[in-house]
C-alpha positions in Angstrom: 16.5 11.4 -9.2 14.0 12.4 -11.8 11.3 12.8 -8.9 13.4 15.8 -7.4 13.5 17.8 -10.6 11.0 20.8 -10.6 7.9 20.5 -12.6 9.1 22.8 -15.4 12.2 20.7 -15.7 10.4 17.4 -16.0 7.8 18.8 -18.4 10.6 20.5 -20.6 12.9 17.2 -20.9 9.7 14.9 -21.2 8.1 17.2 -24.1 11.8 17.7 -25.6 12.4 13.9 -25.6 8.9 13.1 -26.8 9.1 15.7 -29.7 12.5 14.5 -30.6 11.2 11.0 -30.8 8.2 12.0 -32.8 10.3 14.2 -35.2 12.7 11.6 -35.8 10.0 9.0 -36.9 8.5 11.9 -38.9 11.6 12.6 -40.5 12.3 9.1 -41.4 8.7 8.5 -42.8 9.1 12.2 -44.5 12.5 11.1 -46.0 11.3 7.9 -47.5 8.2 9.6 -49.2 10.0 12.7 -50.2 13.0 10.7 -52.0 10.3 8.7 -53.8 8.1 11.9 -54.7 11.2 14.0 -55.8 12.3 11.0 -57.9 8.8 10.9 -60.0 8.7 14.8 -60.0 12.0 14.8 -61.8 11.5 11.9 -63.9 8.1 13.2 -65.3 9.8 16.7 -65.7 12.4 15.1 -67.6 10.0 13.3 -69.7 8.1 16.6 -70.3 11.2 18.4 -71.3 12.3 15.7 -73.5 8.8 15.7 -75.4 9.0 19.7 -75.8 12.3 19.5 -77.3 11.4 16.4 -79.5 8.6 18.4 -81.4 10.2 21.9 -81.3 10.7 22.9 -85.1 13.6 25.3 -84.1 15.6 22.5 -82.5 15.1 20.2 -85.5 15.8 23.0 -87.9 19.1 23.8 -86.0 20.0 20.1 -86.1 19.3 19.6 -89.7 21.1 23.1 -90.7 24.0 22.6 -88.2 23.2 25.9 -86.4 25.0 25.2 -83.3 24.9 28.4 -81.8 21.2 28.8 -82.3 20.8 25.3 -80.8 22.8 25.9 -77.8 20.8 29.2 -77.2 17.2 27.3 -77.4 18.8 24.4 -75.1 19.9 26.9 -72.2 16.6 28.7 -72.5 14.8 25.5 -71.8 17.2 24.4 -69.1 16.9 27.8 -67.0 12.9 26.9 -67.1 13.2 23.1 -65.8 15.6 23.1 -63.0 19.0 22.9 -65.1 19.1 19.5 -66.4 21.8 18.2 -68.4 20.8 18.2 -72.0 22.6 16.5 -74.9 21.4 16.5 -78.6 22.8 14.0 -81.3 21.9 14.1 -85.2 20.7 11.2 -87.1 24.4 9.9 -87.8 25.1 9.7 -84.0 27.3 12.5 -83.5 26.8 15.4 -80.9 24.9 18.4 -82.2 25.0 19.7 -78.6 26.6 18.2 -75.6 26.7 20.3 -72.3 29.5 17.8 -71.0 31.8 18.1 -74.2 34.0 20.7 -74.9 32.7 20.9 -78.5 30.0 19.5 -80.8 30.7 16.8 -83.3 32.2 14.1 -81.2 31.2 10.6 -81.4 28.8 8.9 -79.0 28.2 5.7 -77.8 25.9 3.9 -80.3 24.4 1.7 -77.7 23.1 4.6 -75.8 21.0 6.3 -78.5 21.0 3.4 -80.9 17.3 2.2 -80.2 16.0 5.9 -80.5 18.0 6.7 -83.5 17.0 3.3 -85.3 13.4 3.0 -84.1 12.4 6.3 -82.7 11.1 5.0 -79.6 11.7 6.6 -76.0 14.3 5.1 -73.4 14.1 5.5 -69.6 17.6 5.0 -68.3 16.5 6.1 -64.7 18.2 4.7 -61.5 17.4 5.4 -57.9 18.4 9.1 -57.7 19.6 9.5 -61.3 17.1 10.6 -64.2 17.8 10.1 -67.9 15.3 10.1 -70.5 16.0 9.9 -74.4 13.5 10.8 -76.6 13.6 11.0 -80.5 13.3 14.7 -82.6 11.5 15.0 -85.6 11.3 17.4 -88.5 7.9 18.5 -90.0 8.1 17.9 -93.9 5.3 18.4 -96.4 1.8 16.9 -96.5 1.9 16.5 -92.7 4.7 14.3 -92.5 7.7 14.2 -90.2 11.0 12.6 -90.2 14.0 11.5 -87.6 16.7 13.8 -87.5 18.2 13.0 -84.3 17.6 12.7 -80.4 17.9 14.4 -77.1 18.8 13.2 -73.6 17.6 14.7 -70.8 19.4 13.9 -67.4 18.9 15.0 -63.9 22.2 13.5 -61.9 22.1 12.5 -58.3 23.3 15.9 -56.9 20.5 18.0 -58.5 18.0 15.3 -56.7 19.8 15.5 -53.5 20.1 19.3 -53.6 16.2 19.4 -54.1 15.8 16.9 -51.0 18.1 19.0 -48.9 16.4 22.1 -49.5 13.1 20.6 -48.5 14.6 19.1 -45.3 16.4 22.5 -44.4 12.8 24.1 -44.5 11.4 21.2 -42.3 14.5 21.6 -40.0 13.6 25.3 -39.6 9.9 24.6 -39.0 10.9 21.9 -36.5 13.2 24.3 -34.5 10.7 27.2 -34.4 7.9 24.8 -33.6 10.5 23.5 -30.7 11.1 26.9 -29.4 7.2 27.9 -29.3 6.7 24.4 -27.5 9.3 25.3 -24.8 8.0 28.6 -24.2 4.5 27.0 -24.0 5.6 24.4 -21.7 7.0 27.2 -19.6 4.0 29.2 -19.5 2.1 26.3 -18.6 4.3 25.2 -15.8 4.4 28.9 -14.6 0.5 28.6 -14.4 0.3 25.0 -12.7 2.8 26.3 -9.9 0.5 29.6 -9.6 -2.6 27.0 -9.2 -0.8 24.7 -6.9 0.8 28.0 -4.5 4.0 27.3 -5.8 4.3 23.6 -4.6 6.0 20.9 -6.7 4.1 17.5 -7.2 6.5 15.7 -4.5 5.4 18.4 -2.2 1.8 18.3 -3.0 1.9 14.4 -2.6 3.7 15.0 0.7 0.9 17.6 1.9 -1.8 15.6 0.7 -0.5 12.3 2.9 0.1 14.7 5.9 -3.7 16.1 5.2 -5.0 12.8 5.1 -3.2 11.5 8.3 -4.2 14.6 10.0 -8.1 14.3 9.0 -8.1 10.6 10.3 -6.1 11.4 13.7 -8.3 14.3 14.7 -11.3 13.4 17.2 -13.2 16.5 15.6 -15.4 15.8 12.7 -14.7 17.9 9.7 -16.7 18.4 6.6 -16.2 20.8 3.6 -18.5 21.8 0.8 -18.1 23.8 -2.4 -20.5 26.6 -3.8 -22.5 24.0 -5.6 -23.4 22.7 -2.0 -21.5 19.5 -2.9 -19.5 17.7 -0.1 -15.7 17.6 -1.2 -14.3 16.4 2.2 -15.4 14.6 5.2 -13.3 12.8 7.6 -13.7 9.6 9.4 -15.1 11.1 12.7 -17.7 13.1 10.7 -18.5 10.0 8.5 -19.5 8.2 12.1 -22.4 10.2 12.3 -23.8 9.5 8.8 -26.0 6.1 8.5 -27.5 6.7 5.1 -26.7 8.6 2.0 -29.2 11.5 2.6 -27.6 12.0 6.0 -24.7 13.7 4.3 -27.1 16.4 3.1 -28.9 16.6 6.2 -25.7 16.9 8.2 -24.5 19.8 5.9 -28.0 21.7 6.7 -28.2 21.0 10.3 -24.5 22.4 10.7 -25.2 25.4 9.0 -22.9 25.4 6.2 -25.4 26.7 3.5 -25.9 29.6 5.8 -22.0 30.2 5.7 -22.0 30.2 2.1 -25.0 32.5 1.6 -24.2 35.0 4.3 -19.8 34.5 4.1 -19.9 34.4 7.7 -17.7 33.2 10.6 -19.3 31.5 13.4 -17.4 29.9 16.2 -18.4 27.7 19.1 -22.1 27.4 17.7 -24.3 24.7 19.0 -25.9 22.7 16.5 -28.1 19.4 16.8 -27.8 16.5 14.5 -30.4 13.7 14.8 -30.8 14.8 18.7 -26.8 14.8 19.1 -25.7 18.2 20.5 -22.6 19.4 18.7 -20.6 22.3 19.1 -19.3 23.7 15.7 -17.1 26.2 14.2 -17.9 27.5 10.6 -15.9 29.6 8.2 -16.1 30.4 4.4 -13.3 29.2 2.2 -11.7 31.7 -0.4 -9.2 30.9 -3.5 -7.7 34.4 -4.9 -10.4 36.1 -3.4 -13.3 34.1 -4.7 -15.6 32.1 -2.4 -15.0 28.6 -3.0 -17.1 26.8 -0.5 -17.1 26.5 3.3 -15.9 24.1 6.2 -16.9 23.2 9.3 -15.3 21.4 12.4 -17.4 20.1 15.2 -17.3 17.8 18.4 -19.9 16.1 20.4 -21.0 18.3 23.3 -21.4 15.1 25.2 -17.8 14.5 24.7 -16.8 18.0 25.8 -18.9 17.9 28.8 -17.2 14.7 29.9 -13.9 16.4 29.2 -15.0 19.3 31.2 -16.1 17.0 33.9 -13.1 15.0 34.0 -10.8 18.1 34.3 -13.3 19.2 37.3 -12.8 16.0 39.0 -9.0 16.1 38.7 -9.3 19.7 40.0 -11.4 18.3 42.7 -9.0 15.7 43.7 -6.3 18.1 43.5 -8.3 20.5 45.9 -8.9 17.3 48.1 -5.5 16.3 48.4 -4.5 20.0 49.2 -7.1 20.1 51.8 -5.7 16.9 53.3 -2.2 18.4 53.3 -3.5 21.6 55.1 -5.5 19.4 57.5 -2.3 17.2 58.3 -0.5 20.4 58.7 -2.9 21.8 61.2 -2.7 18.2 63.1 1.2 18.8 63.1 0.6 22.4 64.8 -1.8 21.1 67.2 1.0 18.3 68.4 3.8 20.9 68.4 1.5 23.4 70.7 0.8 20.7 73.1 4.5 19.6 73.4 5.4 23.6 73.9 2.5 23.5 76.6 4.0 20.4 78.0 0.6 18.6 77.6 2.6 15.4 76.8 -0.1 13.1 77.8 -2.7 14.9 75.5 -0.2 14.9 72.7 0.6 11.3 73.0 -3.5 10.6 73.1 -4.1 12.8 70.0 -1.0 10.9 68.1 -2.8 7.4 68.9 -6.0 8.6 67.8 -4.6 9.6 64.2 -2.3 6.5 64.1 -5.4 4.4 64.3 -7.1 5.8 61.6 -3.8 5.9 59.6 -3.1 2.3 60.2 -6.5 1.2 59.3 -6.4 2.9 55.9 -2.8 3.1 54.3 -2.1 -0.7 54.5 -4.8 -1.4 52.6 -4.1 1.3 50.4 -0.7 -0.1 49.8 -2.7 -3.5 48.4 -3.8 -1.1 45.5 -0.6 -1.2 43.4 -1.8 1.0 40.6 -0.7 4.6 41.4 -3.5 6.3 39.5 -6.0 4.6 41.3 -4.2 5.3 44.5 -4.5 9.0 43.9 -8.3 8.7 42.9 -8.9 7.0 46.4 -6.8 9.4 48.3 -8.5 12.4 46.8 -12.0 10.7 47.6 -10.9 10.1 51.2 -10.1 13.9 51.2 -13.5 14.9 49.9 -15.2 12.4 52.2 -13.4 13.4 55.3 -14.6 17.1 54.7 -17.9 15.9 54.9 -17.5 13.3 57.8 -18.0 10.5 55.6 -16.0 7.2 56.2 -14.6 5.3 53.1 -13.2 1.8 54.1 -11.3 -0.4 51.7 -12.1 -3.9 52.3 -9.3 -6.1 53.7 -9.2 -8.7 51.0 -8.8 -6.3 48.3 -5.8 -6.3 46.2 -5.0 -4.9 42.8 -1.9 -5.0 40.3 -1.1 -1.8 38.1 -3.6 -2.0 35.1 -3.4 -0.9 31.6 -5.8 1.8 32.0 -4.7 5.5 31.8 -5.5 7.7 34.8 -8.0 9.8 32.7 -10.4 7.0 31.9 -10.1 5.8 35.5 -11.0 9.0 36.9 -14.2 9.1 34.7 -14.8 5.7 35.9 -14.0 5.3 39.6 -14.2 8.8 40.1 -17.7 9.3 39.1 -19.0 6.2 40.9 -17.1 7.8 44.1 -18.6 11.0 43.8 -22.1 9.4 43.4 -21.5 7.4 46.7 -20.4 10.7 48.3 -23.5 12.5 47.2 -25.7 9.7 48.3 -24.6 9.6 51.9 -23.8 13.1 52.6 -27.2 13.8 54.2 -27.4 10.4 55.7 -27.2 9.9 59.5 -25.0 6.6 58.7 -22.2 8.0 56.2 -19.9 5.2 55.0 -18.8 3.7 51.8 -17.3 0.4 51.2 -14.8 -0.2 48.4 -13.5 -3.5 47.2 -11.1 -4.1 44.1 -9.8 -7.2 43.0 -8.1 -8.5 39.6 -8.1 -12.2 40.5 -9.2 -13.9 37.2 -9.7 -12.4 33.6 -11.3 -9.2 34.8 -10.7 -6.0 37.1 -13.8 -5.9 39.4 -14.3 -2.8 41.4 -17.1 -2.6 43.7 -18.3 0.9 45.4 -21.2 0.4 48.2 -22.8 3.2 50.1 -25.3 3.6 52.9 -27.5 6.0 51.0 -31.0 5.4 50.3 -30.2 3.3 47.3 -31.7 3.1 43.7 -35.3 1.8 43.1 -35.5 -1.1 40.8 -37.7 0.9 38.1 -34.8 3.7 38.3 -31.9 1.3 37.7 -32.4 1.4 33.8 -32.9 5.1 33.6 -29.9 6.4 35.6 -27.5 5.1 32.7 -29.5 7.5 30.4 -27.8 10.5 29.2 -29.1 13.8 31.2 -31.2 11.6 33.7 -31.0 12.9 37.1 -33.0 13.5 40.2 -30.5 16.0 41.6 -31.8 19.0 39.4 -30.9 20.3 36.0 -27.1 20.2 34.7 -26.7 16.4 36.1 -27.1 13.1 35.0 -24.0 12.9 33.1 -21.8 10.6 35.6 -23.2 7.1 35.2 -23.7 7.8 31.6 -19.9 8.8 31.2 -19.1 6.0 33.3 -20.7 3.4 31.1 -19.5 5.1 27.9 -15.8 5.1 28.8 -16.1 1.2 30.2 -17.5 0.5 26.5 -14.0 1.7 25.3 -12.3 -1.1 27.2 -15.0 -3.7 26.7 -16.0 -3.3 30.2 -19.6 -3.1 31.8 -21.2 -1.5 34.9 -23.9 -3.7 37.2 -26.1 -1.8 39.6 -27.4 -3.6 42.8 -28.7 -3.2 46.4 -26.0 -3.0 49.0 -25.9 -4.5 52.2 -25.3 -1.1 53.9 -28.6 -0.3 52.7 -27.7 2.0 49.7 -26.8 1.1 46.1 -23.8 -1.2 45.1 -22.2 -0.2 41.7 -19.6 -2.6 40.0 -16.9 -1.9 37.4 -16.0 -5.1 35.6 -13.0 -4.5 33.0 -11.2 -7.4 31.0 -7.4 -7.6 31.6 -6.8 -9.2 28.4 -4.9 -7.0 25.8 -7.8 -7.3 23.3 -9.9 -5.6 26.2 -7.9 -2.4 25.6 -9.5 0.8 24.4 -11.4 0.3 21.0 
């Protein structure tokens, strides 16, 4: 539920709850401190007020001379200056000279309350938790620096005065807290707005979702992807790009060889650029990255040129097979037209002879092709037959061949078997004896495919060279067939063997495990 809230709402709720919690703790601590501090302040103020009245000659004279009005005036002036305490004054016989609670002076007082002060001239502190009461003696100066006790004064701060003072302080504190909370809310709103601008208006949950999608995309693509910032530090590299890096220094070398530094310095967009890294040809696309119109780095996506050439070759082979099948269809139509023409010309014996010749060829090939139950391999063989027939080359499938449907997709089988058949056709095209023999079996744990030709064969000292990338005796732009075959075989834990054929040429064997763990790596 909370995760669905917007970041602004989440920040406001979190900060408000946290601030309220901290403010509550602060108020509790402040209240405890402030109550004790206020009590001490008022107790000290009461003591000072009592001391002041105790030694004021005007107060003592007013008591002795019973000048009630003058005494009340003096007391009121003092009260105005010290937070309006309750002040009572008694004379030495224990009657009130001034009592703010009484309707008139001269009333009797409780002897116990003032007795000790009137008898011994001592101070009394009758304060409680939130009720302050100080009683002090009043002295009158006499001749020769003497003094005599003429009465007592009580300075009292009741609970309501202390609570009023504490409440005022809490009101000021509450006002400051409310203002602070408003400022906090405004600040968080601005911060949330700034964060949303930095995150392109995305919420945290959306950012997490985008990040997960980004990671999955980077791991799934075959292209290598690498990005750097303006400090030339690598900020992103996906698994496909990391496969090229063997050591830590290779990372910097890859950045330089791809030309990312040139992109940052020149802020240029480069597409389909050929680059080399440790001898590996790469096709790279590079572009600078900007944030708010400011250059922040550069990114490059690249792929092995060999893989792209393999893909192009596979596409060309598939197209070639399609053309071969189309040619076979065209040839078959021509033969039908020949039969139709012979029938129209009433050359029945010639038509029968022509049909029998074609039937022999068909009966010799199609039943054997039906032993190969993998439809992809059947298509490759038919296409090979079409290409071979155009060049008067005979392709024979051995009688004891048999093959169940395999786990290998037609694209991979086209690369493996198609290349081997093409090489065999190229090997015999200029020979007088143009024959290719194909054997397939899946008896045991492996799929075994042998392709033999009647060409000149491969000398022993070349057999290890023909598997190298780019090696060919057929001229430039060749030499990728068997290299790609072996590379594709390695994806299925397969192997390739080259030997001499009984036909006089080469024998190429493809061995592919049938087990589930032998599938593509």
